[in-house]
N, C-alpha and C positions, 0 to 999 in steps of 0.2 A: 552729482555734486562728487566734487575733490576735495580733498584736503588729508590733513594729517589728525587721525584720532590722538596719537601721544603727545599731541601739543597743550598748550595750558587747559587744566580744565574750569571751569568755573567757580570765581572764587562766593561762595555761600556759607554765609554765619546763621540765618534762621531754621530755627529745628523743623519749622512745618516743611520749609523747603525740601531740607537734605530727607526726611519722609516720605515727598515726593520726588526723589531721586532726581534732584534739579542742578545737584553737582556732576553730572555726567553729562556731557554735550550731545548735541544732537550725532554730530560725527562717530561719536565712542558709540551710543546706542546701536545706529545703524550696522558700525564693525562689530560689536559682537551680536546683531542678530542674525548675519548669513554664516554658516557655516565655512572651516578655516580655507577650503579648496572652492571656494566658490570665485566662478570667472571675474565678479565686481570687486574682488580685494585683490588689489593691485598694490605693493609694495616698489615706490622710486628707490631704490636702493644706492644709485650711484649720485655722489654729490660733489657738482664741479665748481662752487662757489667759496666752502670752507675749510682752510687749514685742515690737515690732517689729523692734527691732533685732536679739534674740536669736534670733528667727524667720531674719530677713535672714543673720544670719552660717551659721547650721547649713545653709540653703536651699541658700546659697551653696556651701557647703564638704560638703555629703554628699548634696541632694537634685538637683542640676540645676537649681537654681532654680525648685522646683517648688512650693515651701511659700509661702503665703500667709498675711499676719497679719490677723486681722480681731480682733482683740482691741481695747480701748481703755484700757492700763493708762497712768495720769497719769504724767508724767515723774521721776524723782528730783529734787530740787531740786541735787544736787552732782556725781551721778557717772551717767555713760553707761550704759545698761542692761546692755555688756559691757564691761566693765574686766579689762584685766589687770595684776597686780603681778605682782615679783619680791619673794622674801624671803630675803634671805643664811638660813645657819646649814647645820645639818649634821642630819642626822638619826640621833636616839638611840632604841636600842632599851629600851625597858624588861624590867629581868633576870625580871620573874615572866610575859613574854609574848611572843607573838612579832609583835607591834606595834611600827611608829616613831613616834615623835612629832621636830615640830621647833618649839622655844621661840620661836625668830625668827618663825616663820606664825603662833604664838599670837597674837604683841606686836603685828604688824600686824594683826590680825583687831579685837582688842580694843583 
């Protein structure tokens, strides 16, 4: 089994499910099961696809600064590769769906 235990965890709202620890993914359970020096725990620390700014951010926030950027992506002419924006507005639920949308966020992107 291969994967990244630091990826998004399951989104759980049920108290019963939380009590059963269903908010912890299978990969995270397996990762926590073995000691830190176990040979099955391998961190792929070299990233070739993402921009260095994105790798540095995630490395610092989630991976104890163990990730290294080896890609050579050209810079964007206007934006830094990891830019956060605020969009005001409110979530609206489609009457025929359980999904929500925010038209102000759409306007920011378009």
